[in-house]
N, C-alpha and C positions, 0 to 999 in steps of 0.2 A: 346333140353332138355324139359322135361315135365314142364308145368306151375306150378306144385305143388311139385317139388322135390328139389328145391334149399334149402339147409340147412341154417338155420339162425345161424351164428357163435356167440359164446359167446362174451361178451365184452372183456374178457381177450384175446381171440384168435384174435380179431380185433386189440386190442392194440398191441399185439405182432407182428402182420403183419405190422402195420403202424408205430409204434414207434414214435408218434408225439413229444415226449419229446426230441428226438434227434435233436440237433440244425441244422443238415443237412437236416432234413425233409422238404419237400416242397409239397404242395397239388398236383402238377402235378405228382410227384413221387408216392404219395399215390394213386392217380387214376391209375397209371400204375400197382402198386402192386395189387390193387383190380381187375383190368381187367385181369391181368395174372393169378390170382387165380380163375377166372371164376365168381367172385362175382358181376360182372356187368350184368350178365344174370338173371335179375329179372323177376318174373312173370309179364305179361302184365296186365295193369289195366282192370278190368271187365272180367277176364278170370278165376275167381274162387279163386284166392289167392291174392287179392288186399291188404289184411291186411299184408300178409308176405312182400309184396313189401314195404309197409309203415313202417313196423318194421325195415327193413334194412335201410331205409332212416333215421329213428329216431336213430338207433344205430350208424351210421356214424356221424350224427349231434352231438351226445353226445361226440364224440372224437375230432372233429375239424370242425368248420363251413365253413371255406374256402375250405377244402377238400370236404365237403358235397355239397357246391355250384357247384363244378366241377363234382362231382359224379352224382348229381341229373340231371345236364344238359346232361351228357353223357347218362345216362340211359333213360332220357326223349327222347333224339334223337333216340335211338334204338326203343323205343315204337312208336314214330311218324312214323318212316320209315316202321315199321311193319304194322301200321294201314292204311296208305295211299299208300302202295305199292311203297315205294321209292327204290332207287338203293341199290345194295348190299353193305354191310359194309366190307371194307377191313380188313384183319387180322391185329391185333395190332394197330388199329386206335383208336383215342380218339376224342370225339365229344363234341361240344358245341351247345347250342340253343340260338341264339342271335335274339330275336324277340321283343325287346323294341324299339319303334320308338320315336324320338324327332323331333320337327318341323324343326330344323336346321341340322339334321343328318339322312338323308334318303338315301336309296340305290335303284338305278334303275336297272331293269332287262330288257335287250334288246336282240333281236335276230339279229345277224350279217348277212351280205349278204351270208356267207358260211353256214348258218344254225345253227352255234354255238350260245349259249347264253353267255352273258357277264354281269358282274356287274360293276357299277360305282357309286361312292358316298361314304359317310361316315356313319359308323354305330357306335353308342354309346353303352356303357354297354356290352362290349365284354369280358365276364369273361374267364380267362385262355388263352387269345389270344396268349400269348408268348409260350405256351407249347402244345396246341392241334394240331391235324393233320387235322381235318375237322370241319365244322360248318354248321348247318342249319340256314338260315338267312331269316328274313322277308324282303320283298322288294316290289317294285311296277313296274308293267309292263307298256308298252306304252299306254295302255288303262286306266291307273289309277286304276287298280285292285290290291288288296293285294295278294301277291304270297309268296311262300316259295321256296327257292333254296338251294342246297347243294354246298359247295365250298371247295376245298382243299386249305389249308392255306399256303403251302410251295411254291406255284407257284409265278412267277412274276405277278405284278399287285395287290398283297396283301401287305399292309404296316401296321404293328402293331406300333402304336404310343405309347408314354409314357404319353399321355394326358387323362384327364377326370376322374382321380381317386385321391382324396386327403384325403380320410377318414383314420382314424387310425383303426377303426373297419373293419373287412373283408379285411385288407390290402393285405393279401397273395393271395387273389383270383385275384387281378390285373385286375379289370374290366375296361379296357382302351378303347379308341376309335381306330377303324381300318378303313383305307381307301382302297377303291377298284378302280382300274383303268384298265378296260378291262380284269378283271379276269374271267377265264373260270368258268362257273357254270352250274348246271343242275336243271331244274324245278322239284319240288317234288309235285305231285298232281296237281289238277286243281286250278285255282285262287279261293281263299277263302276257300279251303279245310282244311287248317290248323286250321282255327278258327271254322269251321262248324262241324268238326268231334266230336263225343261224347267224345273222349279222351282228348280234350282240357281242359275241366273242371275236368276230372279225374286227370290230371297232376297238375292242380291248387290246387286241394284238397290235393294231396300228399305233397305239400309244408308245409301244416299244420302239417303233421306228423314229418317233419324235425324240425319245430319250437318246437314241443312237445318234441322231443328227446333232444334238447338243453336245454329247460327249466328243464327237468328231471336231466340233468347233473348239472345244477346250484343248484337245490334242493338237490342233493345227497351230496354236501358239507355241507349243514346245517344238513342233516340227520346224517352224520358221526360225526359232532360236538356234536349233541344232544345225540348220543350214548355214547360218551366217556368223556363228560364234566359233571360237577356238574349240576344237574337239575336246570333249570332256567325257571320259569313260563312264562316269556315274550317270550323267545325263543321257548318254547314248543307251545305257542299260535300261534306264527308265523308259526311254522312247521305244526300245525293243519290246518291253513288257506291254506297253500300250498297243503297239502294232499287233501283237498276238491276240490280245483281248478284243480289239475292235474287229479284226479279220474273222475271228471265230463268231462273234455276234452277227457280223454282216452275212456270213455264210448261212447261219441259222435263219436270219430274216428272209433271205432270198428263198431258202428251202420252204419256209413257212408260207410265203406269198404264193409260191407255185402250188403248194398243197391245197391252199384255199381255192385257187382257181380250178384245180382238178376236181375237187370235191366240195363245191360251194354249199351243199345242203348237209354235209356231215357235221357232227358235233366237234367244234373247234376248241373246246374248253382246255384240254391238255396242251394243245399246240400254243394257244395264247398264253397260258401260264408259263410254259417253258420259255417262250420268247421274252416275256416280261421279266422273268427272274434272271435269265441269262444277260439281257441287256442292262438290267439294273446293276448286276454285279460288275459288268464291264464299265459302265459309266461311273460307278463308285470308285473303281480302281483307277480310272483315268483322272478323276478329280484328285485323288490322293497323290498319284505319282506326278502329275503335271504341276500341281501347286508346289510340291516339294522341289521339283527340278527348276522351276522358274523363280522361286523365292518371292519376296514381298513386293518387288518392283511392279509387276503388272497388276497385282492385287490392289495396290494403292494408287497407281498412276495411270492405269489403263481403264477408263470408265466402262468400256464395253466388256472387257474380260471380267472385271470385278462384278458387274451385274450378272453376267452369265454364271459365274461360280457361286453367286448368292442365290440365283434363281433355281439352278439345277437340283440341289439337294431338296428343296421344297417340292419341286415338280416330281421328283422321284418318289415322294411319299404317297403318290397315287397307288403305288404298290402296297400290298398288304403283307409283304415281307414273309415271315415264318408261317403265317396262316396260309398264304398262297403255296409255299413250299409243302406244307402238310396236305393241302388239297391235291396238289400234283402227285405227291407221294402216294396218296390213297388211290389215285387213278392207276399209277404204275403198279402198285401192289396187286391190283385186281386183274392185271394182265396174266394170261395163262403161261406165257414164256417171257423171259427177260427180253427187253426191246432194244438191246444195244449192239446187235451184230453189225459189223461194217459191211 
């Protein structure tokens, strides 16, 4: 498929395909529907249509954030495999990217005497582990080097626990711990390639587009109330603040997508950090203002809105907050001249 031909479905079309209001809906089923409709074949970052890729992430996030978490992981895996010449993707497979490491939950990649590679250890934050067919996993080889491996999840030696996830927000993504015991795996790229490739920060920037889509969904409830209720100066002021925050974030996302497409091999660290921090601030402001303006009603009586505002704060914690601010500040401080001329 051409990198520019994927049509962006309307919100109504996505809603009809996914039907998240159906009590039987589950994010894994939603991912299957998107995959079967060909909507997982997103333009690769830096190939001229990065904005379209981000618009799709934002559109899914506006519908259901647990689904978005699985969808983003699946589409990120496809992009990673394309960028570092990974193995082929089996038909009807669904992928996760499990690359968060904790000191007490690390996975070792070792080569057995027969030449096969196997995984041993415990991996935390394995989103969708109960329903995916494959995963890309960060691991460590016998030389202490960071590596990436792909693993089929239905084989012996892979055990999905029910441990590690107690949050109410993002509950449906079931980001549990998985243990590996001699599970067959295949190295993807050279050691360090996953972190060193240009697309690492392209993917990190794309998360900001998902945060943005969810924030817009929260704001849309206030917009609908303002359209159909008696004019209220306080509520309109809150809506005005939200409009400024979201439009500023949107402009920066569009600028960032264009920059990635113009310079796909450039270091996108600062760009990604700036986008993530800006959109995180905007989403946090939207949550604060919209819930104050709308009151308890939708929080208690609108299941979809209540789930969204419970999910979004948890999802936003993929940001590293002040640590990311400090990292960006260090990059800015290293510039020869101030970078803010209009």
